Every structure is written in C-alpha cells, then in structure tokens.
Biopython code that builds the backbone (N, CA, C, O; Angstrom):
import numpy as np
from Bio.PDB.StructureBuilder import StructureBuilder

atoms = [
    (1, "MET", "N", (-45.183, 91.481, -117.267)),
    (1, "MET", "CA", (-45.938, 90.525, -118.048)),
    (1, "MET", "C", (-45.480, 90.620, -119.509)),
    (1, "MET", "O", (-45.317, 91.717, -120.041)),
    (2, "THR", "N", (-45.275, 89.475, -120.145)),
    (2, "THR", "CA", (-44.852, 89.471, -121.534)),
    (2, "THR", "C", (-46.043, 89.213, -122.444)),
    (2, "THR", "O", (-46.999, 88.533, -122.072)),
    (3, "LYS", "N", (-45.964, 89.765, -123.629)),
    (3, "LYS", "CA", (-47.022, 89.550, -124.607)),
    (3, "LYS", "C", (-46.713, 88.286, -125.388)),
    (3, "LYS", "O", (-45.560, 88.014, -125.723)),
    (4, "GLN", "N", (-47.744, 87.523, -125.672)),
    (4, "GLN", "CA", (-47.601, 86.322, -126.463)),
    (4, "GLN", "C", (-48.486, 86.431, -127.694)),
    (4, "GLN", "O", (-49.574, 87.006, -127.646)),
    (5, "HIS", "N", (-48.006, 85.872, -128.791)),
    (5, "HIS", "CA", (-48.784, 85.851, -130.028)),
    (5, "HIS", "C", (-49.576, 84.553, -130.061)),
    (5, "HIS", "O", (-49.000, 83.468, -129.983)),
    (6, "ILE", "N", (-50.879, 84.659, -130.174)),
    (6, "ILE", "CA", (-51.736, 83.487, -130.248)),
    (6, "ILE", "C", (-52.511, 83.551, -131.549)),
    (6, "ILE", "O", (-53.109, 84.575, -131.880)),
    (7, "GLU", "N", (-52.494, 82.441, -132.288)),
    (7, "GLU", "CA", (-53.232, 82.369, -133.546)),
    (7, "GLU", "C", (-54.432, 81.455, -133.349)),
    (7, "GLU", "O", (-54.285, 80.324, -132.887)),
    (8, "VAL", "N", (-55.602, 81.934, -133.693)),
    (8, "VAL", "CA", (-56.825, 81.148, -133.582)),
    (8, "VAL", "C", (-57.252, 80.753, -134.986)),
    (8, "VAL", "O", (-57.498, 81.608, -135.836)),
    (9, "ILE", "N", (-57.336, 79.465, -135.217)),
    (9, "ILE", "CA", (-57.753, 78.964, -136.527)),
    (9, "ILE", "C", (-59.239, 78.655, -136.440)),
    (9, "ILE", "O", (-59.671, 77.825, -135.641)),
    (10, "THR", "N", (-60.001, 79.328, -137.267)),
    (10, "THR", "CA", (-61.458, 79.192, -137.186)),
    (10, "THR", "C", (-62.047, 78.322, -138.286)),
    (10, "THR", "O", (-63.252, 78.071, -138.293)),
    (11, "SER", "N", (-61.226, 77.865, -139.206)),
    (11, "SER", "CA", (-61.742, 77.025, -140.277)),
    (11, "SER", "C", (-60.729, 75.932, -140.594)),
    (11, "SER", "O", (-59.568, 75.997, -140.189)),
    (12, "VAL", "N", (-61.187, 74.953, -141.308)),
    (12, "VAL", "CA", (-60.313, 73.866, -141.717)),
    (12, "VAL", "C", (-59.439, 74.365, -142.864)),
    (12, "VAL", "O", (-59.935, 74.884, -143.864)),
    (13, "GLU", "N", (-58.140, 74.198, -142.696)),
    (13, "GLU", "CA", (-57.240, 74.641, -143.754)),
    (13, "GLU", "C", (-57.176, 73.592, -144.858)),
    (13, "GLU", "O", (-57.104, 72.394, -144.582)),
    (14, "ARG", "N", (-57.201, 74.033, -146.067)),
    (14, "ARG", "CA", (-57.097, 73.147, -147.223)),
    (14, "ARG", "C", (-55.630, 72.922, -147.548)),
    (14, "ARG", "O", (-54.762, 73.662, -147.085)),
    (15, "ARG", "N", (-55.365, 71.919, -148.330)),
    (15, "ARG", "CA", (-54.004, 71.679, -148.764)),
    (15, "ARG", "C", (-53.533, 72.839, -149.613)),
    (15, "ARG", "O", (-54.284, 73.376, -150.428)),
    (16, "ARG", "N", (-52.307, 73.213, -149.418)),
    (16, "ARG", "CA", (-51.752, 74.318, -150.178)),
    (16, "ARG", "C", (-51.291, 73.818, -151.538)),
    (16, "ARG", "O", (-50.698, 72.744, -151.642)),
    (17, "HIS", "N", (-51.560, 74.589, -152.570)),
    (17, "HIS", "CA", (-51.095, 74.264, -153.913)),
    (17, "HIS", "C", (-49.776, 74.988, -154.141)),
    (17, "HIS", "O", (-49.712, 76.215, -154.057)),
    (18, "TRP", "N", (-48.741, 74.240, -154.426)),
    (18, "TRP", "CA", (-47.422, 74.814, -154.678)),
    (18, "TRP", "C", (-47.163, 74.831, -156.181)),
    (18, "TRP", "O", (-47.260, 73.798, -156.843)),
    (19, "SER", "N", (-46.840, 75.986, -156.708)),
    (19, "SER", "CA", (-46.488, 76.058, -158.127)),
    (19, "SER", "C", (-45.110, 75.432, -158.314)),
    (19, "SER", "O", (-44.355, 75.279, -157.354)),
    (20, "ARG", "N", (-44.797, 75.083, -159.520)),
    (20, "ARG", "CA", (-43.485, 74.504, -159.825)),
    (20, "ARG", "C", (-42.374, 75.478, -159.425)),
    (20, "ARG", "O", (-41.335, 75.057, -158.916)),
    (21, "GLU", "N", (-42.585, 76.770, -159.651)),
    (21, "GLU", "CA", (-41.583, 77.782, -159.324)),
    (21, "GLU", "C", (-41.334, 77.845, -157.817)),
    (21, "GLU", "O", (-40.192, 77.979, -157.377)),
    (22, "GLU", "N", (-42.422, 77.748, -157.020)),
    (22, "GLU", "CA", (-42.270, 77.763, -155.570)),
    (22, "GLU", "C", (-41.483, 76.541, -155.090)),
    (22, "GLU", "O", (-40.610, 76.654, -154.230)),
    (23, "LYS", "N", (-41.798, 75.381, -155.652)),
    (23, "LYS", "CA", (-41.081, 74.164, -155.280)),
    (23, "LYS", "C", (-39.605, 74.271, -155.650)),
    (23, "LYS", "O", (-38.731, 73.901, -154.865)),
    (24, "GLU", "N", (-39.337, 74.775, -156.843)),
    (24, "GLU", "CA", (-37.947, 74.925, -157.286)),
    (24, "GLU", "C", (-37.191, 75.910, -156.397)),
    (24, "GLU", "O", (-36.012, 75.704, -156.109)),
    (25, "ARG", "N", (-37.855, 76.970, -155.963)),
    (25, "ARG", "CA", (-37.214, 77.953, -155.095)),
    (25, "ARG", "C", (-36.855, 77.331, -153.748)),
    (25, "ARG", "O", (-35.765, 77.566, -153.228)),
    (26, "LEU", "N", (-37.766, 76.541, -153.182)),
    (26, "LEU", "CA", (-37.502, 75.885, -151.905)),
    (26, "LEU", "C", (-36.357, 74.879, -152.008)),
    (26, "LEU", "O", (-35.489, 74.823, -151.137)),
    (27, "VAL", "N", (-36.362, 74.096, -153.068)),
    (27, "VAL", "CA", (-35.298, 73.112, -153.258)),
    (27, "VAL", "C", (-33.958, 73.807, -153.456)),
    (27, "VAL", "O", (-32.952, 73.398, -152.876)),
    (28, "ALA", "N", (-33.941, 74.855, -154.271)),
    (28, "ALA", "CA", (-32.694, 75.596, -154.493)),
    (28, "ALA", "C", (-32.180, 76.200, -153.194)),
    (28, "ALA", "O", (-30.979, 76.172, -152.927)),
    (29, "ALA", "N", (-33.077, 76.742, -152.391)),
    (29, "ALA", "CA", (-32.673, 77.341, -151.119)),
    (29, "ALA", "C", (-32.114, 76.275, -150.178)),
    (29, "ALA", "O", (-31.131, 76.517, -149.478)),
    (30, "ALA", "N", (-32.736, 75.101, -150.162)),
    (30, "ALA", "CA", (-32.283, 74.028, -149.281)),
    (30, "ALA", "C", (-30.956, 73.436, -149.724)),
    (30, "ALA", "O", (-30.226, 72.881, -148.904)),
    (31, "LEU", "N", (-30.630, 73.545, -151.013)),
    (31, "LEU", "CA", (-29.382, 72.991, -151.537)),
    (31, "LEU", "C", (-28.192, 73.937, -151.396)),
    (31, "LEU", "O", (-27.057, 73.548, -151.669)),
    (32, "GLU", "N", (-28.444, 75.169, -150.975)),
    (32, "GLU", "CA", (-27.342, 76.116, -150.789)),
    (32, "GLU", "C", (-26.372, 75.587, -149.728)),
    (32, "GLU", "O", (-26.807, 75.092, -148.688)),
    (33, "PRO", "N", (-25.070, 75.687, -149.980)),
    (33, "PRO", "CA", (-24.091, 75.216, -148.998)),
    (33, "PRO", "C", (-24.283, 75.912, -147.648)),
    (33, "PRO", "O", (-24.459, 77.129, -147.581)),
    (34, "GLY", "N", (-24.246, 75.128, -146.592)),
    (34, "GLY", "CA", (-24.370, 75.668, -145.248)),
    (34, "GLY", "C", (-25.789, 75.930, -144.791)),
    (34, "GLY", "O", (-26.004, 76.382, -143.666)),
    (35, "THR", "N", (-26.761, 75.654, -145.646)),
    (35, "THR", "CA", (-28.155, 75.902, -145.304)),
    (35, "THR", "C", (-28.684, 74.797, -144.397)),
    (35, "THR", "O", (-28.368, 73.624, -144.594)),
    (36, "VAL", "N", (-29.480, 75.167, -143.415)),
    (36, "VAL", "CA", (-30.159, 74.203, -142.550)),
    (36, "VAL", "C", (-31.537, 73.968, -143.162)),
    (36, "VAL", "O", (-32.364, 74.877, -143.223)),
    (37, "VAL", "N", (-31.773, 72.734, -143.616)),
    (37, "VAL", "CA", (-33.010, 72.424, -144.327)),
    (37, "VAL", "C", (-34.235, 72.711, -143.467)),
    (37, "VAL", "O", (-35.254, 73.169, -143.983)),
    (38, "SER", "N", (-34.152, 72.451, -142.169)),
    (38, "SER", "CA", (-35.308, 72.716, -141.311)),
    (38, "SER", "C", (-35.631, 74.205, -141.252)),
    (38, "SER", "O", (-36.794, 74.573, -141.083)),
    (39, "ASP", "N", (-34.621, 75.071, -141.389)),
    (39, "ASP", "CA", (-34.877, 76.516, -141.423)),
    (39, "ASP", "C", (-35.631, 76.905, -142.692)),
    (39, "ASP", "O", (-36.524, 77.751, -142.656)),
    (40, "VAL", "N", (-35.263, 76.278, -143.823)),
    (40, "VAL", "CA", (-35.958, 76.550, -145.084)),
    (40, "VAL", "C", (-37.409, 76.096, -144.972)),
    (40, "VAL", "O", (-38.325, 76.817, -145.366)),
    (41, "ALA", "N", (-37.609, 74.901, -144.433)),
    (41, "ALA", "CA", (-38.969, 74.378, -144.277)),
    (41, "ALA", "C", (-39.794, 75.279, -143.367)),
    (41, "ALA", "O", (-40.935, 75.614, -143.686)),
    (42, "ARG", "N", (-39.224, 75.666, -142.250)),
    (42, "ARG", "CA", (-39.934, 76.520, -141.288)),
    (42, "ARG", "C", (-40.312, 77.851, -141.926)),
    (42, "ARG", "O", (-41.421, 78.342, -141.714)),
    (43, "SER", "N", (-39.409, 78.440, -142.703)),
    (43, "SER", "CA", (-39.705, 79.732, -143.326)),
    (43, "SER", "C", (-40.836, 79.633, -144.353)),
    (43, "SER", "O", (-41.528, 80.612, -144.631)),
    (44, "ALA", "N", (-41.009, 78.419, -144.916)),
    (44, "ALA", "CA", (-42.085, 78.207, -145.883)),
    (44, "ALA", "C", (-43.383, 77.767, -145.212)),
    (44, "ALA", "O", (-44.415, 77.633, -145.870)),
    (45, "GLY", "N", (-43.328, 77.543, -143.906)),
    (45, "GLY", "CA", (-44.517, 77.118, -143.195)),
    (45, "GLY", "C", (-44.845, 75.653, -143.400)),
    (45, "GLY", "O", (-46.006, 75.257, -143.301)),
    (46, "ILE", "N", (-43.829, 74.839, -143.685)),
    (46, "ILE", "CA", (-44.043, 73.406, -143.871)),
    (46, "ILE", "C", (-43.183, 72.638, -142.884)),
    (46, "ILE", "O", (-42.245, 73.188, -142.307)),
    (47, "HIS", "N", (-43.503, 71.371, -142.693)),
    (47, "HIS", "CA", (-42.713, 70.511, -141.827)),
    (47, "HIS", "C", (-41.505, 70.020, -142.612)),
    (47, "HIS", "O", (-41.585, 69.806, -143.822)),
    (48, "VAL", "N", (-40.387, 69.844, -141.919)),
    (48, "VAL", "CA", (-39.159, 69.421, -142.592)),
    (48, "VAL", "C", (-39.343, 68.105, -143.330)),
    (48, "VAL", "O", (-38.662, 67.862, -144.326)),
    (49, "SER", "N", (-40.245, 67.252, -142.866)),
    (49, "SER", "CA", (-40.473, 65.969, -143.540)),
    (49, "SER", "C", (-41.052, 66.148, -144.938)),
    (49, "SER", "O", (-41.005, 65.225, -145.752)),
    (50, "GLN", "N", (-41.597, 67.329, -145.224)),
    (50, "GLN", "CA", (-42.102, 67.587, -146.568)),
    (50, "GLN", "C", (-40.978, 67.972, -147.523)),
    (50, "GLN", "O", (-41.181, 68.038, -148.735)),
    (51, "LEU", "N", (-39.801, 68.224, -146.976)),
    (51, "LEU", "CA", (-38.659, 68.610, -147.796)),
    (51, "LEU", "C", (-37.558, 67.555, -147.744)),
    (51, "LEU", "O", (-36.696, 67.516, -148.622)),
    (52, "VAL", "N", (-37.579, 66.704, -146.729)),
    (52, "VAL", "CA", (-36.583, 65.664, -146.543)),
    (52, "VAL", "C", (-37.279, 64.325, -146.706)),
    (52, "VAL", "O", (-38.431, 64.164, -146.305)),
    (53, "SER", "N", (-36.580, 63.366, -147.293)),
    (53, "SER", "CA", (-37.186, 62.069, -147.558)),
    (53, "SER", "C", (-36.252, 60.945, -147.163)),
    (53, "SER", "O", (-35.040, 61.137, -147.077)),
    (54, "ASP", "N", (-36.815, 59.769, -146.923)),
    (54, "ASP", "CA", (-36.013, 58.570, -146.692)),
    (54, "ASP", "C", (-35.626, 57.930, -148.022)),
    (54, "ASP", "O", (-34.839, 56.984, -148.051)),
    (55, "LYS", "N", (-36.172, 58.439, -149.115)),
    (55, "LYS", "CA", (-35.863, 57.904, -150.439)),
    (55, "LYS", "C", (-34.522, 58.448, -150.917)),
    (55, "LYS", "O", (-34.103, 59.526, -150.494)),
    (56, "PRO", "N", (-33.846, 57.709, -151.796)),
    (56, "PRO", "CA", (-32.569, 58.217, -152.335)),
    (56, "PRO", "C", (-32.775, 59.537, -153.069)),
    (56, "PRO", "O", (-33.772, 59.711, -153.771)),
    (57, "GLY", "N", (-31.853, 60.448, -152.911)),
    (57, "GLY", "CA", (-31.942, 61.741, -153.578)),
    (57, "GLY", "C", (-31.211, 62.794, -152.782)),
    (57, "GLY", "O", (-30.552, 62.472, -151.793)),
    (58, "PRO", "N", (-31.310, 64.044, -153.190)),
    (58, "PRO", "CA", (-30.538, 65.107, -152.550)),
    (58, "PRO", "C", (-30.918, 65.374, -151.106)),
    (58, "PRO", "O", (-30.112, 65.920, -150.353)),
    (59, "PHE", "N", (-32.128, 65.003, -150.699)),
    (59, "PHE", "CA", (-32.553, 65.279, -149.326)),
    (59, "PHE", "C", (-32.798, 64.004, -148.539)),
    (59, "PHE", "O", (-33.676, 63.952, -147.676)),
    (60, "ARG", "N", (-32.016, 62.976, -148.842)),
    (60, "ARG", "CA", (-32.153, 61.715, -148.124)),
    (60, "ARG", "C", (-31.708, 61.892, -146.674)),
    (60, "ARG", "O", (-30.688, 62.531, -146.414)),
    (61, "ARG", "N", (-32.445, 61.345, -145.753)),
    (61, "ARG", "CA", (-32.048, 61.394, -144.349)),
    (61, "ARG", "C", (-30.794, 60.553, -144.167)),
    (61, "ARG", "O", (-30.635, 59.508, -144.798)),
    (62, "CYS", "N", (-29.925, 61.013, -143.314)),
    (62, "CYS", "CA", (-28.745, 60.229, -142.982)),
    (62, "CYS", "C", (-28.602, 60.207, -141.468)),
    (62, "CYS", "O", (-29.307, 60.931, -140.765)),
    (63, "SER", "N", (-27.708, 59.392, -140.971)),
    (63, "SER", "CA", (-27.588, 59.224, -139.524)),
    (63, "SER", "C", (-27.219, 60.525, -138.827)),
    (63, "SER", "O", (-27.553, 60.696, -137.655)),
    (64, "SER", "N", (-26.547, 61.440, -139.498)),
    (64, "SER", "CA", (-26.159, 62.700, -138.872)),
    (64, "SER", "C", (-27.320, 63.665, -138.716)),
    (64, "SER", "O", (-27.184, 64.672, -138.021)),
    (65, "MET", "N", (-28.477, 63.385, -139.349)),
    (65, "MET", "CA", (-29.639, 64.264, -139.243)),
    (65, "MET", "C", (-30.568, 63.843, -138.117)),
    (65, "MET", "O", (-31.569, 64.516, -137.871)),
    (66, "ALA", "N", (-30.267, 62.753, -137.429)),
    (66, "ALA", "CA", (-31.158, 62.228, -136.393)),
    (66, "ALA", "C", (-31.344, 63.147, -135.238)),
    (66, "ALA", "O", (-32.071, 62.821, -134.300)),
]
sb = StructureBuilder()
sb.init_structure("model")
sb.init_model(0)
sb.init_chain("A")
sb.init_seg("    ")
for serial, (resi, resn, name, xyz) in enumerate(atoms, 1):
    if name == "N":
        sb.init_residue(resn, " ", resi, " ")
    sb.init_atom(name, np.array(xyz, "f"), 0.0, 1.0, " ", f" {name:<3s}", serial, name[0])
structure = sb.get_structure()
C-alpha cells in the first residue's frame, strides 16, 4: 500500500497579497533562459495563467505553448 498526501482545506482562502519584490522574483525566474514558465508558476503555488497572458509582452502566449 502506498501513502498519499491529502490536504484538507477547512476555511475559505483569501487572495494572496504579493509584494513587488515577490512579483519581480517570479518574473525574473520565468525569464531565465531555458526556464519552463509552468514550473515557476507551480513552485509559487499559482496557475500558469497568472504568469502568462494573451496580451503583448514577455509572457504572451504563442502557438508553440498550446
């Protein structure tokens, strides 16, 4: 039998407040050559859509990200 990790959430989670430094650290990490943006997002506990946008900019979605 294998052990599984189960997390029980007993309260409503509030929106997380990100300091400017935290945001800058995440963006810098995602801009590193060879970095997988979804790995950066996952390590921060956020969805990749919070780091990638359809708007023009450094994290614009492209057809190769589909």
